[in-house]
C-alpha positions as CSV (number, residue, x, y, z in Angstrom):
1,X,102.6,68.4,114.6
2,X,101.4,71.0,112.0
3,X,103.2,74.4,112.0
4,X,100.9,77.2,112.1
5,X,100.6,79.3,109.0
6,X,101.2,82.9,110.2
7,X,99.4,84.5,107.0
8,X,96.3,82.3,107.7
9,X,96.5,83.0,111.3
10,X,96.8,86.7,110.9
11,X,93.9,86.7,108.4
12,X,91.7,84.7,110.8
13,X,92.5,87.3,113.6
14,X,91.5,90.2,111.2
15,X,88.3,88.5,110.1
16,X,87.4,87.6,113.8
17,X,88.0,91.1,115.1
18,X,86.3,92.7,112.2
19,X,83.2,90.6,113.0
20,X,83.5,91.4,116.8
21,X,83.7,95.3,116.0
22,X,80.8,95.0,113.6
23,X,78.5,93.3,116.3
24,X,79.9,95.9,118.8
25,X,79.1,98.8,116.4
26,X,75.5,97.3,115.7
27,X,74.9,96.9,119.5
28,X,75.8,100.6,120.0
29,X,73.4,101.6,117.3
30,X,70.7,99.5,118.9
31,X,71.3,101.2,122.2
32,X,71.1,104.5,120.7
33,X,67.9,103.5,118.9
34,X,66.3,102.3,122.3
35,X,67.2,105.5,124.3
36,X,66.9,108.6,121.9
37,X,68.7,111.6,123.4
38,X,66.5,114.8,123.0
39,X,68.4,117.1,120.7
40,X,66.8,120.4,119.5
41,X,67.6,119.4,115.9
42,X,65.5,116.3,114.4
43,X,67.3,113.0,113.8
44,X,70.4,113.9,115.6
45,X,72.1,111.1,117.5
46,X,75.3,110.8,119.7
47,X,76.9,108.5,117.2
48,X,78.0,105.8,119.6
49,X,78.9,103.3,116.9
50,X,81.5,105.8,115.7
51,X,83.4,104.7,118.7
52,X,84.2,101.5,116.7
53,X,84.9,103.3,113.4
54,X,87.6,105.6,115.3
55,X,89.1,102.9,116.9
56,X,89.2,100.7,114.0
57,X,91.0,103.4,112.0
58,X,93.9,102.9,114.6
59,X,93.9,99.2,114.6
60,X,92.7,97.9,111.2
61,X,93.2,98.5,107.6
62,X,91.0,101.3,106.2
63,X,89.3,98.6,103.9
64,X,88.3,96.6,106.9
65,X,87.0,99.6,108.9
66,X,84.9,100.8,105.6
67,X,83.6,97.1,105.4
68,X,82.6,97.2,109.2
69,X,81.1,100.8,108.8
70,X,78.9,99.7,105.7
71,X,78.0,96.3,107.3
72,X,76.9,98.1,110.4
73,X,74.7,100.7,108.6
74,X,73.0,98.2,106.2
75,X,72.3,95.8,109.2
76,X,71.0,98.6,111.4
77,X,68.9,100.1,108.7
78,X,67.0,96.7,108.2
79,X,66.7,95.8,111.9
80,X,65.5,99.1,113.3
81,X,65.5,101.8,110.5
82,X,64.2,102.0,106.9
83,X,65.5,102.7,103.5
84,X,65.6,106.6,104.0
85,X,67.7,106.0,107.1
86,X,70.1,103.9,105.0
87,X,70.6,106.7,102.5
88,X,71.2,109.1,105.3
89,X,73.4,106.8,107.2
90,X,75.5,105.7,104.4
91,X,76.2,109.1,103.1
92,X,77.1,110.6,106.3
93,X,79.1,107.6,107.6
94,X,81.1,107.1,104.3
95,X,81.9,110.9,104.1
96,X,82.8,110.9,108.0
97,X,85.1,107.9,107.3
98,X,87.0,109.5,104.5
99,X,87.4,112.8,106.5
100,X,88.6,110.9,109.6
101,X,90.9,108.6,107.5
102,X,92.4,111.6,105.6
103,X,93.0,113.6,109.1
104,X,94.5,110.4,110.8
105,X,96.9,109.8,107.9
106,X,98.5,113.2,108.3
107,X,99.6,112.3,111.8
108,X,99.0,115.7,112.9
109,X,95.7,115.3,114.5
110,X,94.6,113.9,117.9
111,X,92.0,111.2,118.0
112,X,89.6,113.9,119.4
113,X,90.2,116.2,116.3
114,X,89.8,113.4,114.0
115,X,86.5,112.4,115.7
116,X,85.3,115.9,115.7
117,X,85.9,116.4,112.1
118,X,84.2,113.0,111.5
119,X,81.1,114.0,113.5
120,X,80.8,117.4,111.5
121,X,81.3,115.4,108.1
122,X,78.7,112.9,109.1
123,X,76.1,115.4,109.7
124,X,77.2,117.4,106.6
125,X,76.7,114.3,104.4
126,X,73.3,113.7,106.0
127,X,72.5,117.2,105.3
128,X,73.5,116.8,101.6
129,X,71.0,113.8,101.3
130,X,68.1,115.9,102.7
131,X,68.9,118.6,100.4
132,X,69.2,116.4,97.4
133,X,65.8,114.7,98.0
134,X,63.8,117.8,99.5
135,X,65.7,120.6,97.2
136,X,64.3,123.3,99.8
137,X,66.4,126.3,100.8
138,X,64.7,126.3,104.1
139,X,67.0,123.3,105.1
140,X,69.9,125.7,105.4
141,X,68.5,126.8,108.8
142,X,69.5,123.3,110.0
143,X,73.1,123.4,108.7
144,X,74.7,125.2,111.3
145,X,73.2,123.5,114.2
146,X,73.9,120.0,112.5
147,X,77.6,120.9,112.1
148,X,77.9,122.1,115.7
149,X,76.2,119.2,117.1
150,X,78.0,116.8,114.9
151,X,81.2,118.4,116.2
152,X,80.3,118.4,119.9
153,X,79.2,114.7,119.5
154,X,82.5,114.0,117.7
155,X,84.3,115.4,120.4
156,X,82.6,113.4,123.2
157,X,83.2,110.2,121.1
158,X,86.9,111.1,120.7
159,X,87.4,111.9,124.4
160,X,86.0,108.5,125.2
161,X,88.1,106.7,122.5
162,X,91.1,108.6,123.7
163,X,90.5,107.6,127.4
164,X,89.8,103.9,126.4
165,X,93.1,103.6,124.4
166,X,95.0,104.5,127.5
167,X,93.8,101.3,128.9
168,X,94.0,99.2,125.9
169,X,97.4,99.8,124.1
170,X,96.4,98.0,121.0
171,X,94.1,101.2,120.1
172,X,97.2,103.3,119.6
């Protein structure tokens, strides 16, 4: 009988979990695409796929989570978006990821706080892309509502993640 190689088994589990989380994030993105929530600011979404990123920060390595995030954004852009949505989502998602990772590493912030900062950072990153392409000061009128709505959606995502963590101890 062959003895299992723990290193190979652990890698296999991480790859499988990363694949499952990427698919779950993609499903959340698709659901959000199908059921747009009417926000007063154009392009704002709830960010359901951030449930996966936030949870992933607590159970996987940062590199794995960044790969999941990037794969989900690229796949979603090609499946039900376009190249401009790819630029906006990548910039917002990556900025959000690094902000959340930094806050999580301090061990001083709750999941909800980390998620609030991530939501605000995501919208700030998307605003930066819009400002870069359009170069219009008129966009500044959207900055405050974008950050506020990002923080509110981040709070909701953080609350959901914290609640789910109580039932799935591996998310802590």
